[in-house]
BABA-757335 format. One record per atom (N, C-alpha, C, O): atom name; x, y, z; residue number from 1. Coordinates in steps of 0.1 Angstrom, whole numbers, plus 2048, in hexadecimal, padded with zeros to 3 digits. Each point is the difference from the previous one (the first is absolute). Layout:
<rs>
R	mise	c1	c2	c3	guke
R	CA	X	Y	Z	NUM
...
</rs>
This chain:
<rs>
R	mise	c1	c2	c3	guke
R	N	82A	7A5	7D2	1
R	CA	806	80B	807	1
R	C	800	7FC	80F	1
R	O	7F6	7FB	805	1
R	N	815	807	802	2
R	CA	801	7FE	80E	2
R	C	7FD	80D	808	2
R	O	809	807	803	2
R	N	7EA	7FB	800	3
R	CA	7FC	80D	806	3
R	C	806	802	80D	3
R	O	802	80B	804	3
R	N	7FF	7EA	804	4
R	CA	806	801	80D	4
R	C	80F	805	7FF	4
R	O	804	809	808	4
R	N	803	7F2	7EF	5
R	CA	80E	804	7FE	5
R	C	800	80F	7FB	5
R	O	809	808	805	5
R	N	7EE	7FC	7F2	6
R	CA	800	80D	7FC	6
R	C	7FD	80A	80C	6
R	O	807	80A	800	6
R	N	7F1	7F2	809	7
R	CA	7FD	808	80C	7
R	C	80D	802	808	7
R	O	802	80A	806	7
R	N	806	7EB	7FB	8
R	CA	80C	801	808	8
R	C	80B	809	7FA	8
R	O	807	806	807	8
R	N	7FA	7FA	7EC	9
R	CA	80B	807	7F9	9
R	C	7FD	80D	7F9	9
R	O	809	808	7FD	9
R	N	7EA	7FB	801	10
R	CA	7FC	80C	7F8	10
R	C	7F8	809	809	10
R	O	7F6	7FD	806	10
R	N	80E	810	7F9	11
R	CA	7F8	80A	806	11
R	C	7F5	805	7F7	11
R	O	7F5	804	804	11
R	N	80D	7FC	7EF	12
R	CA	7F7	805	7F6	12
R	C	7FD	7F5	7F6	12
R	O	809	7F8	7FC	12
R	N	7EB	807	7FF	13
R	CA	7FD	7F7	7F5	13
R	C	7F9	807	7F4	13
R	O	7F9	80A	802	13
R	N	809	7F0	7F3	14
R	CA	7F8	805	7F4	14
R	C	7F9	7F3	7FB	14
R	O	806	7F6	7FF	14
R	N	7ED	80C	7FE	15
R	CA	7F8	7F5	7FB	15
R	C	7FC	803	7F2	15
R	O	7FA	80A	7FD	15
R	N	809	7ED	7FA	16
R	CA	7FD	801	7F2	16
R	C	7F6	7F5	7FC	16
R	O	802	7F4	803	16
R	N	7F3	810	7F7	17
R	CA	7F5	7F7	7FC	17
R	C	7FD	802	7F1	17
R	O	7FC	80B	7FD	17
R	N	806	7EB	7FB	18
R	CA	7FD	801	7F2	18
R	C	808	80C	7FA	18
R	O	7FB	807	7F7	18
R	N	812	7FB	80D	19
R	CA	808	80A	7FB	19
R	C	7FE	80E	805	19
R	O	807	809	7FC	19
R	N	7F0	7F8	80D	20
R	CA	7FD	80E	806	20
R	C	804	800	80F	20
R	O	7FE	7F7	807	20
R	N	808	814	7FC	21
R	CA	803	803	80E	21
R	C	7F3	802	808	21
R	O	7F9	80A	7FD	21
R	N	804	7EE	80D	22
R	CA	7F3	801	807	22
R	C	802	804	80F	22
R	O	7F7	804	806	22
R	N	816	7FB	7FE	23
R	CA	803	804	80E	23
R	C	80E	803	802	23
R	O	809	7FA	7F9	23
R	N	7FA	810	80F	24
R	CA	80E	804	803	24
R	C	7FF	806	80E	24
R	O	7FA	80B	802	24
R	N	80D	7EF	808	25
R	CA	7FF	805	80D	25
R	C	807	7F7	80A	25
R	O	807	7F6	7FC	25
R	N	7F8	80D	811	26
R	CA	806	7F8	80A	26
R	C	7FB	7F2	7FF	26
R	O	7F3	7FE	7FF	26
R	N	815	7F8	802	27
R	CA	7FD	7F2	7FF	27
R	C	7F4	7FC	809	27
R	O	7F7	7F9	7FC	27
R	N	80A	80B	811	28
R	CA	7F6	7FC	80A	28
R	C	7F3	806	7FC	28
R	O	7F5	7F9	802	28
R	N	80B	813	7F9	29
R	CA	7F3	807	7FD	29
R	C	7FA	7F9	7F4	29
R	O	7F4	7FD	800	29
R	N	813	801	7F5	30
R	CA	7FB	7FA	7F4	30
R	C	7FC	7F2	802	30
R	O	7F5	7FC	7FC	30
R	N	814	7FC	80A	31
R	CA	7FD	7F2	801	31
R	C	7F6	7FD	80C	31
R	O	7FC	7F4	801	31
R	N	801	815	807	32
R	CA	7F7	7FE	80C	32
R	C	7F2	802	7FC	32
R	O	7F7	7FE	809	32
R	N	805	805	7EB	33
R	CA	7F3	802	7FC	33
R	C	7FA	7F4	7F9	33
R	O	802	7FE	7F4	33
R	N	7F8	7F9	814	34
R	CA	7FC	7F3	7FB	34
R	C	7F7	801	7F3	34
R	O	803	7F9	7F7	34
R	N	7F3	80F	809	35
R	CA	7F6	800	7F5	35
R	C	807	805	7F4	35
R	O	7FE	7FB	7F5	35
R	N	80B	80F	80C	36
R	CA	807	806	7F5	36
R	C	80A	7F5	7FA	36
R	O	801	7FE	7F4	36
R	N	806	7FB	815	37
R	CA	809	7F6	7FC	37
R	C	7F9	7F5	7F8	37
R	O	805	7FC	7F5	37
R	N	7F0	800	810	38
R	CA	7F8	7F5	7FA	38
R	C	7FB	805	7F2	38
R	O	7FF	7F8	7F7	38
R	N	7FD	814	808	39
R	CA	7FB	805	7F3	39
R	C	80B	800	7F5	39
R	O	7FD	801	7F5	39
R	N	810	7FE	810	40
R	CA	80B	800	7F6	40
R	C	806	7F2	800	40
R	O	80C	7FF	7FC	40
R	N	7ED	7F7	809	41
R	CA	805	7F2	7FF	41
R	C	80B	7FD	80A	41
R	O	808	7F6	7FE	41
R	N	7F9	811	80D	42
R	CA	80A	7FE	80A	42
R	C	7F9	7FD	80E	42
R	O	7F5	804	802	42
R	N	813	7F5	806	43
R	CA	7FB	7FE	80E	43
R	C	807	809	80A	43
R	O	80C	803	7FE	43
R	N	7EC	801	80C	44
R	CA	806	808	80A	44
R	C	80A	7F7	808	44
R	O	7FC	7F5	804	44
R	N	810	810	7FE	45
R	CA	80A	7F7	808	45
R	C	7FA	7FC	80D	45
R	O	7FA	808	807	45
R	N	809	7EC	7FD	46
R	CA	7FB	7FB	80D	46
R	C	804	808	80C	46
R	O	7F9	802	809	46
R	N	813	804	7F6	47
R	CA	805	808	80C	47
R	C	7F8	80D	801	47
R	O	802	807	80B	47
R	N	7F6	7FD	7EB	48
R	CA	7F8	80C	801	48
R	C	7F2	7FD	803	48
R	O	7F7	809	7FF	48
R	N	805	7EB	803	49
R	CA	7F2	7FC	802	49
R	C	7F9	807	80C	49
R	O	7F3	801	800	49
R	N	814	803	809	50
R	CA	7FA	806	80C	50
R	C	801	80F	800	50
R	O	7FE	807	80A	50
R	N	804	7FF	7EA	51
R	CA	801	80F	7FF	51
R	C	7F4	805	7FA	51
R	O	7FE	80C	7FE	51
</rs>
């Protein structure tokens, strides 16, 4: 997944983990939570590291 590209083109994201919807909201809010992202096997996008 190209998370930087997703931030550029998407206002809203849905995150599905093991077939379950685990997040639905503004891309910056969802992807800006480093601990939450890591707990679902994702990295916080570099452009959001200072948020």
